[in-house]
N, C-alpha and C positions, 0 to 999 in steps of 0.2 A: 404062397401066404399074400396075395395081393388082395387090395381089398379092405375095406373096414368090417366085412361080415366074415372072410377068410379069417384075418387076423385075430376076432373076438374068439373065435373059439380056441385058440391055444392058450388063454388065459383062466385057468380053472387051477382044480388041486395040484394037477402035476407040475405046472408052472411055479405053485407057491413053493412045492418042493424042490423045486430045480433052484430056483431064486433063496428059497432057506438054507438048502444045503450049502450054497455059496457063503449066505451070511454067517452061519455056525461056525463055519471054518477059523473066523474070525472074532465071534461072539458067541461062546459056548452055550450060554442061557439060553440062546433061540431055541425054541422048541417048535422044528419043522412040522411035526404031524398037526400038533395043535391050529399051527399057521394054515395048512394046507384042510383040514377041517372047515375052519372058519371060513375060507375063500369058497369052499365047496357049497356051505351052508349059504353064504350071500349071492352069489352071481346068479342064479337061475334067473333068467328073462330080463339079466341086465344086458345093455347093449357095450361096446369096446370099451369107451372112454370110462363108464359107471363101475365095467371089469377091472381096469385098471384099477380106480379109486380103491377100491376095496383091497386089492393087493398093497397100494401104499399105505393104507389105514393099518393094516394089519402088518405092515411093517412098523407103523409109528409106535404101537401100543406093546413093541416089543424090543424095541430099540434102546440104549441111554436115553436119559428122560431130556437132557439138554440136547437142542436140535445141534449144536456143533459137534457133539460126539458122535451122534446118531449118524449122521451125515459123512463124518470121517470113516464109520464102519462101511458104509455102502460104496463110497470111492474106493475102499479097499478092494472091491470084487470085481471092478470093473474090466482089468485085462488090458491086451494091446490094442495098439490102434487101428481102424479097419484101413484095409487098402481101399483104392479106387474102384475096383471092381468086387468089392465084399458089401452084399446090400444088409442095411440095419435092420432090415423085416425080416432077414433070411438066418444071420449070424449072431444077432445080438438081441432079439424080438424082446426076450425075456428081460431085460434093464428097462420097457418101457414105465416100470412101476417104481423104479428110481429116479427117473427124470421127475414124474409124476410128485414124487415123495420132496423134492426141492420144490416144485412148483407150488405145491399147496402151505408146505411147513415152513419155507425160508425166507418168507418175506421181511421178517420182522431182523433178517442178517445177510443184507445184500451182497459185501462184498464175499463172505464166506461161499454164498448160493452162485453168486456170477462166477468163481473161480470152479464150482462144483459142475455148473453148467456148461462149462468150458471143457473140464476131464470129462465130463459123459458124452458131449459130442464127437469126441473121437473114437468112440467106439461105439455108439448109438446113436442120440440126437438130442439134440437141444432145443428145436426149433419149437416146441410145444410150452416147456417149462419157463423159455425166456420173456415170452409174452406180457405176464401180470408185472416182469419188473420192468418191462417198457412203460407199462402205464404208471405204476406206482413208485419208480425211482428212476424218473425217466432221462433225468442227467445225467447219471451214475452209470446208467443201463448204454447211453447210446452212446457214452465216451467209450468204453468197452468195446462194444460192436463197429466201432471205428477202428479201435485195435485190431480185433480180431480181421479185419479186410483186408489184413498187410501180413496175417501169421504164416508161418512156412507150412503149417498143417493145411492140407486140402478140406478136411472135415471142418477146421475151425472156419477157414474161409468160406466154405459153405454156408455153416450157421452164422456169419453175418448178414448174409443175404435171406435166406430162408428164415430167420426167426423174425425178419421186420416184414415179411410180406404182409399187404394189409388184409389178404384175402384167404390167409392160408388155409386150403380145405382140412376140416374134423378139429381147426380151431377157433377161436371166438375170435370174432371181426377187430381190428385196430383201427376203430375210428377214426382216430388223430392222423394215421396217414391216407386214410379214405379221403379225408377233407384236406390234408396239404401233403403230397406226398415229396416235397421237395427233400426232407431229412433221409427219406430212404434212397432216392435219386443220389445222393451225396456220397450214399454209403456203396452204392452200386458202380460208382466212378472208377476204384482202381479193380475191379473184378470183371468188367464187361470183356475184356479180351484174356480170362484168365487160362492159362495151361490148360487146369482140369476140368475136361468136359462135368465133372458132377456139379463143379463150382458155377462154369456157363451154363447149364441147365438151371439151375437155380435162379441165375440172376434173367434167365429169357423168363422163366415163370411170374418172378418178380413183378418183369417189366410188363408182364400180359395182365396181370393183377392190376396195376395202376391204369392201363389201358381203358379198361372196364369204366372209369370213371373222369379219366384225365386224358382220351385221346390226343389234342394235339400237344401235349404237354410229351407223352410218349413220341410222339413223330418227332419234334425237335428235337429231343434227346437222342432220338435213332440217328437220324441226319447228320447231327454233329460227332458222335460217335464213329460211324463209317467216315469222316472226313477227316477227323483229328487219328484214328488208327485203323485205317483199311488193313485188315489182317483178316484170314480165313476165320480165327475165332471169334473177331468181333462181329464179322458178317453171320455167322451161324448164330450168334447170340441177339443179334437183332432180328433174323427172321423169323426164328421161333419167338421173339417176344410179341410181335407183329401180328400172331398167327390169328387171334381173336377179332382183329381189327381186318384182317385180309379175309378168314369166313364169311366177315359182316360185307363183304365186298367195298371196303373203304378204298376211294380210288388214290388218295394220298397214300395208304400204305402200299399197296401193291405198286404206284409208280415208284416209288422209293426201294423198292425192290426189284427192279426192272421189269416190272409187266408190263405192255404196251399193245393196244390194239385190241382190245376185246370187243370194240364196237365192230372190228370188220373179221370177227370170227363169227361162222357159222356153225348150228349143230343141227344133224337131220337124221334120218332113218334111226332115231332111238328105239330101242327095245326091252322089255323086263322080261325075264324067263326063269321062271315059269310065272303065270300071270295070278296064280295062286299060292301061296306058301303056308306053310305052319311053320311056328317054332324049331327050330334046329334045322330047316331047309337053308340052303344057300341060294338068293335071289342073284342072277348075272344081269347087269348092266352094260348096254352096248348100245355104242353112238358113234357117228362120224362127225369129225370136224374138218373144216375149210376155210383158210385163209382166201378172204375174198379181195384183197388190198393187193396194193404192186412193190408191199415192204414186209420183211420178215418181222414178224412179231412175237414175243416171249408171252406166253399166257399160263396163267394159273388155272388149271381147270379142277372143281369139286362139286361135289353131288350133295345133295341136301335131301334127306328122308323125313316126311312131313309126319310124324309118328301119331296115331291116334291115342287119346286119352280115355280115361273111363267115362267121361263127361260128352264125349262123342266129339269135344274139339279137338285141333292137332300143334303138335310141336313141333318144330323144324329142329333137325339135327343136323351138320354139315360136317362132311367127313371128306379129308383130303383125297385126292385121286393123283395128280400130277402137275408137273409143271414141264413146258416143252416149248421149244423153238417151232414155229412153220414159216416154212418158206411163203415166197409169193405165190397166190394159186395153189397151195400144197393141200391135199385132202388127206386125213389120217383116221383111223380107225381104231376106237379105243375099247377095253371089255374090262369089265370091274366084277368080281364074287363080290355081293356083299351076304355075310353069315347073320342070318336073322336067329339070334341065339340070345338064350337069357345073360344077364349082367345084372350085377347087386344095384346098380342106378337105375334100372328101367323096367318098366313093368309094361307088358304089350297086350293089347286089347284089339279084338277082332275088329274088322271093317277095310274101308278102301283108303289105301296109303299113296300118298305123291309122291314122287321122286322129281327133283328138278335138276338140271344138269345147269352148273354156273361156268361161266369162264370172264376170269379178272372180275367175280362178282355179279355180272350180269346174267341174268335168266336168260340160258338159250333154247329150252326145250324142258318137255315135263313130259312124266307118263305117270301110269297107275297100277297098281298091282292088290290085290286081294290077301287079307292074312286073316286065317282059321285060328283059331286056339284049342 
């Protein structure tokens, strides 16, 4: 069910029956079949967020008139807290309209709604619902977010980070944090070495968001974190939080992660096989790396595919390959299969595609392959 396209297909009349059946158990007047019929009538042609809104609107018209009473019914259907290895889009995906309900209808009741978001995030997620509260009830909401960062629940701690990400996918951009990320970084402080990988992944994604607009601030923060808490957990968070800067070849980020000597490493014998592919094929990228220096160097190796767009221009996409240590004079052969497959975020166009080999952000070789559609 990964991806917006795959997820949206699940929000239909059957989802309404599933959700409505749970609501009717607590609110017997709820007409499940009427709800499902309305959803089926309204969803054609709509994308994920609009489909979820249709289900939320249907809930609002069929629940008690007062928001506090209506949301109390919805909170009653939530169920138990998700374990760390339970995916919210696999186990409790059908609760997305409940979170949307709070997002759309609860702004006049911020305390009730913040309590509701905390409850929802334990068994689904509140990362989208929280965002209008950050904007419209900023002081009150950020106080709660700071408290959530110390919660015993890994799901609530994760919400503290994920809910204030400046550029959360599928969500409205929080422009106030794009301009000034300091409040977000303050929230992340106690979470940088969190024992939960689920929480640390969110912290790293948040750091990566901020790095797009404030790279120097993120680099300074990362350096301080590594100095103050040099644990494997913090190191993991920093490494993944700097991934966009690394892919862009930012030498400060690479040095912070221990990469050295890219200027002393050469790539040759680059091959792309086959030279012409169709969508569904696998391109095999092969090349040799040689350390020409008399010192060992740790290098981060990526490859960049310049995808042809519909207008004939190209868009680069960086793919991680490996990080390795090269001894003085060492030569290493690398081989990487690259599937050329359809994904929801990329449309392929025919033409000649360029592949660059990057070592510590420096382009060391280029090759070409043709793509047929």
